C-alpha positions in Angstrom: -9.6 -1.1 5.9 -11.5 1.3 3.6 -10.7 2.2 0.1 -8.6 5.3 -0.4 -5.9 6.6 -2.7 -3.4 4.7 -0.6 -5.1 1.4 -1.1 -2.8 -0.9 -3.1 -4.3 -3.7 -5.3 -2.4 -6.1 -7.3 -4.0 -7.8 -10.4 -2.3 -11.2 -11.1 -3.5 -12.5 -14.4 -1.6 -13.6 -17.6 -4.0 -12.0 -20.0 -3.1 -8.3 -20.6 -6.5 -7.4 -22.0 -8.3 -8.8 -19.0 -5.9 -7.1 -16.6 -6.6 -3.8 -18.4 -10.3 -4.4 -18.2 -10.2 -5.2 -14.5 -8.0 -2.2 -13.9 -10.5 0.0 -15.6 -13.3 -1.5 -13.6 -11.5 -1.1 -10.3 -10.7 2.5 -11.0 -14.4 3.2 -11.6 -15.2 1.6 -8.2 -12.5 2.7 -5.7 -9.6 5.1 -5.6 -6.5 2.9 -5.5 -3.0 2.3 -6.7 -3.0 -0.7 -9.0 -0.1 -3.0 -9.9 -0.1 -5.9 -12.3 1.7 -9.2 -12.6 1.5 -11.6 -15.6 3.1 -14.6 -14.0 3.2 -16.0 -10.5 7.0 -15.3 -10.5 6.4 -11.7 -11.2 3.8 -11.5 -8.4 6.1 -13.1 -5.8 9.0 -10.9 -6.9 6.8 -7.8 -6.6 5.7 -8.9 -3.1 9.3 -9.6 -2.0 10.2 -6.1 -3.0 7.2 -4.5 -1.4 4.6 -6.4 0.6 2.6 -3.3 1.5 -0.4 -4.5 -0.5 -4.1 -4.4 0.6 -5.6 -6.9 -1.9 -4.4 -9.4 -4.5 -6.7 -10.4 -7.3 -5.4 -13.9 -8.4 -6.1 -15.9 -11.5 -5.8 -19.7 -10.7 -4.5 -20.6 -14.1 -1.7 -18.1 -14.7 1.9 -19.3 -15.5 3.8 -20.5 -12.5 0.7 -21.8 -10.7 -0.4 -25.4 -10.4 -4.1 -25.3 -9.4 -4.5 -23.9 -5.9 -0.7 -23.9 -5.1 -0.4 -20.2 -5.7 -3.2 -19.4 -3.3 -1.8 -21.8 -0.7 1.6 -20.2 -1.0 0.3 -16.7 -0.7 -1.8 -17.5 2.4 1.3 -19.1 4.0 3.8 -16.5 3.0 1.7 -13.3 3.1 -1.1 -14.2 5.5 -2.0 -10.5 6.2 -2.8 -9.8 2.6 -6.4 -10.8 1.5 -6.5 -12.8 -1.8 -9.5 -12.8 -4.0 -9.6 -15.5 -6.7 -10.8 -14.2 -10.1 -11.3 -17.2 -12.4 -13.2 -18.5 -15.4 -13.6 -21.8 -13.6 -16.5 -20.9 -11.3 -18.1 -24.3 -10.4 -19.0 -25.0 -6.8 -16.1 -27.3 -6.2 -13.5 -24.7 -7.3 -15.1 -22.0 -5.3 -15.3 -24.2 -2.2 -11.7 -25.2 -2.4 -10.6 -21.6 -3.0 -12.4 -20.5 0.2 -11.1 -23.6 2.1 -7.5 -22.6 1.1 -8.0 -19.1 2.5 -9.3 -16.9 -0.2 -11.3 -13.8 1.0 -13.5 -14.0 -2.0 -14.2 -15.5 -5.4 -15.2 -13.5 -8.5 -16.1 -15.3 -11.6 -14.7 -13.7 -14.8 -18.2 -13.8 -16.3 -19.4 -11.1 -13.9 -19.8 -7.5 -15.1 -18.6 -4.3 -13.5 -21.8 -3.8 -11.4 -21.3 -7.2 -9.8 -17.6 -6.4 -9.2 -18.5 -3.4 -7.1 -19.9 -5.2 -4.0 -17.2 -7.8 -4.3 -14.3 -5.4 -4.3 -15.8 -3.0 -1.7 -16.8 -5.9 0.5 -13.4 -7.6 0.6 -11.6 -4.3 1.1 -13.8 -3.8 4.2 -12.8 -7.2 5.5 -15.9 -9.2 4.4 -15.9 -12.5 2.6 -17.6 -12.5 -0.9 -18.8 -15.2 -3.2 -21.4 -15.0 -6.0 -24.9 -14.8 -4.4 -26.1 -17.6 -6.7 -23.5 -20.1 -5.3 -24.5 -22.3 -2.4 -21.6 -23.8 -0.4 -23.7 -25.2 2.4 -23.5 -28.8 1.2 -21.4 -31.1 3.3 -17.7 -31.3 2.2 -16.1 -34.6 1.3 -14.3 -35.8 4.5 -11.3 -37.2 2.5 -10.9 -33.9 0.8 -11.1 -32.1 4.1 -8.4 -34.3 5.6 -6.1 -33.7 2.6 -6.7 -30.0 2.7 -5.9 -29.8 6.4 -2.6 -31.6 5.6 -1.7 -29.5 2.6 -2.2 -26.2 4.5 0.5 -27.3 7.1 3.2 -27.0 4.4 5.5 -24.0 4.7 5.8 -21.6 1.8 9.0 -23.1 0.6 7.5 -26.6 0.9 4.6 -25.5 -1.3 7.0 -24.3 -3.9 8.9 -27.6 -3.8 5.7 -29.5 -4.2 4.8 -27.3 -7.1 8.1 -28.2 -8.7 7.7 -31.9 -7.9 4.4 -31.7 -9.7 6.2 -30.4 -12.8 8.5 -33.5 -12.7 11.7 -31.6 -11.7 14.6 -33.4 -10.1 15.9 -32.4 -6.6 19.0 -30.8 -8.2 16.8 -28.8 -10.6 14.6 -27.6 -7.7 17.7 -26.7 -5.7 19.1 -24.7 -8.6 15.8 -22.9 -9.1 15.4 -22.0 -5.4 19.1 -21.2 -4.9 19.6 -23.8 -2.1 21.5 -27.0 -1.7 20.2 -30.4 -2.9 20.4 -31.6 0.8 17.9 -28.8 1.7 15.5 -29.9 -1.0 15.8 -33.6 0.2 14.9 -32.3 3.7 11.9 -30.4 2.3 10.7 -33.5 0.4 10.9 -35.6 3.5 8.9 -33.1 5.4 6.3 -32.9 2.7 5.9 -36.7 2.7 5.5 -36.7 6.4 3.0 -33.9 6.5 0.9 -35.3 3.7 1.0 -38.8 5.2 2.4 -40.4 2.1 5.5 -42.5 1.3 6.8 -41.3 -2.0 7.1 -38.2 -4.2 4.6 -39.7 -6.6 2.0 -40.2 -3.9 2.6 -36.6 -2.7 1.9 -35.2 -6.2 -1.2 -37.5 -6.5 -2.5 -36.2 -3.2 -2.0 -32.6 -4.3 -3.7 -33.3 -7.7 -6.6 -35.1 -6.0 -7.5 -32.1 -3.8 -7.1 -29.6 -6.7 -8.9 -31.7 -9.2 -7.9 -30.8 -12.8 -6.6 -27.4 -11.5 -3.2 -28.9 -10.4 -0.9 -29.8 -13.2 0.6 -33.2 -12.7 3.6 -34.7 -14.4 5.3 -37.9 -13.4 7.9 -36.9 -10.8 11.4 -38.3 -11.1 13.2 -39.9 -8.1 16.3 -37.6 -8.2 
């Protein structure tokens, strides 16, 4: 894929001023149609209406996302659309996990327009891009690798259910939000526990929180 007037980029970030600045920067770099989303719900609603998108620029901390859950969901539901994380949290662990969960690139918000140019152009061409001053060659934590491998086996709907479990919602509340039966949610929860190799909702949330570090919001899940 090369950049053209038909290239469609979606900026998903909850700060209007940053979205506007990023839009201006992209316009100066490549000819493209640019859409915006201020919440993860807006992003998924937009993609459900039209998934003809060439690139998503995703903030990890926007409303509706618990840590890397949004990235995991997008990679599961829209695997053909490359996702680049654009985040103020740019430590090595955050970048490594973003790439492990399928990001095509990681752009720290601290970078200027000139640094954005190779990042945007590279990912549009199909390359993987991380800041040149970041070294990801150090060995990964085996426990984190095992947890990551389990987490990425979840279906998109199971990821959404786990996100809601992390917010402490009851099965009936999750069922209402997703427009399905409570029995369906119970089945999803059972599948989540099996895939993550845990025995309770609380352990599932802890496992998700462990791999995401402080990126994944964690509330005490209820049993219902």
